[in-house]
C-alpha positions in Angstrom: -151.8 229.5 77.1 -154.0 232.2 78.5 -156.6 231.6 81.3 -159.4 232.5 78.8 -158.4 229.7 76.5 -158.1 227.2 79.4 -161.5 228.1 80.8 -163.1 227.9 77.4 -161.6 224.5 76.8 -162.9 223.3 80.1 -166.3 224.7 79.4 -166.3 222.9 76.0 -165.2 219.6 77.7 -168.0 219.9 80.3 -170.5 220.6 77.6 -169.3 217.5 75.6 -169.6 215.3 78.7 -173.1 216.6 79.4 -174.1 216.0 75.8 -172.8 212.5 75.9 -174.6 211.7 79.2 -177.8 213.1 77.8 -177.4 210.9 74.7 -176.8 207.9 76.8 -179.8 208.6 79.0 -182.0 209.0 76.0 -180.7 205.7 74.5 -181.3 203.7 77.7 -184.8 205.3 78.2 -185.6 204.1 74.6 -184.2 200.6 75.2 -186.1 200.2 78.5 -189.3 201.7 77.1 -189.4 204.5 79.6 -190.0 207.0 76.8 -193.1 205.2 75.5 -195.6 207.7 77.0 -193.8 210.6 75.4 -193.8 208.8 72.0 -197.6 208.1 72.5 -198.3 211.8 73.2 -196.3 212.8 70.1 -198.2 210.3 68.0 -201.5 211.4 69.5 -200.8 215.1 68.8 -199.9 214.3 65.2 -203.0 212.3 64.6 -205.2 214.9 66.2 -203.6 217.6 64.1 -204.3 215.6 61.0 -208.0 215.2 62.1 -207.8 211.5 62.6 -208.3 211.4 66.4 -211.1 213.2 68.3 -210.6 211.5 71.7 -208.4 213.2 74.3 -205.0 211.6 75.1 -204.8 209.1 77.9 -203.3 210.2 81.1 -199.9 208.6 81.9 -201.5 206.3 84.4 -204.1 205.2 81.9 -201.5 204.7 79.2 -199.3 202.4 81.3 -202.4 200.4 82.5 -203.5 200.0 78.9 -200.1 199.0 77.8 -199.7 196.4 80.6 -203.2 195.0 79.9 -202.4 194.7 76.1 -199.2 192.9 76.9 -200.9 190.5 79.3 -203.7 189.6 76.8 -201.3 189.4 73.8 -198.0 188.0 75.1 -195.1 188.2 72.7 -191.5 187.3 73.0 -189.9 189.4 75.7 -187.3 188.7 78.4 -189.6 188.6 81.4 
């Protein structure tokens, strides 16, 4: 086996591990709700592009405050 093949295999393995870790990170962010603000921004951009929303997007701080307030006033089944 040449050193070129060995290095290429190692590079491929490292890339596969990084990809798997990125996938796991994305999964856990979704489960924990940490990606909620990014999803909100995507939704807001789509609505604004369609002409359905004229208001500017909330800041991240405003988003989390609003989300917490809505959860407190309308409690639903959750673990905590």
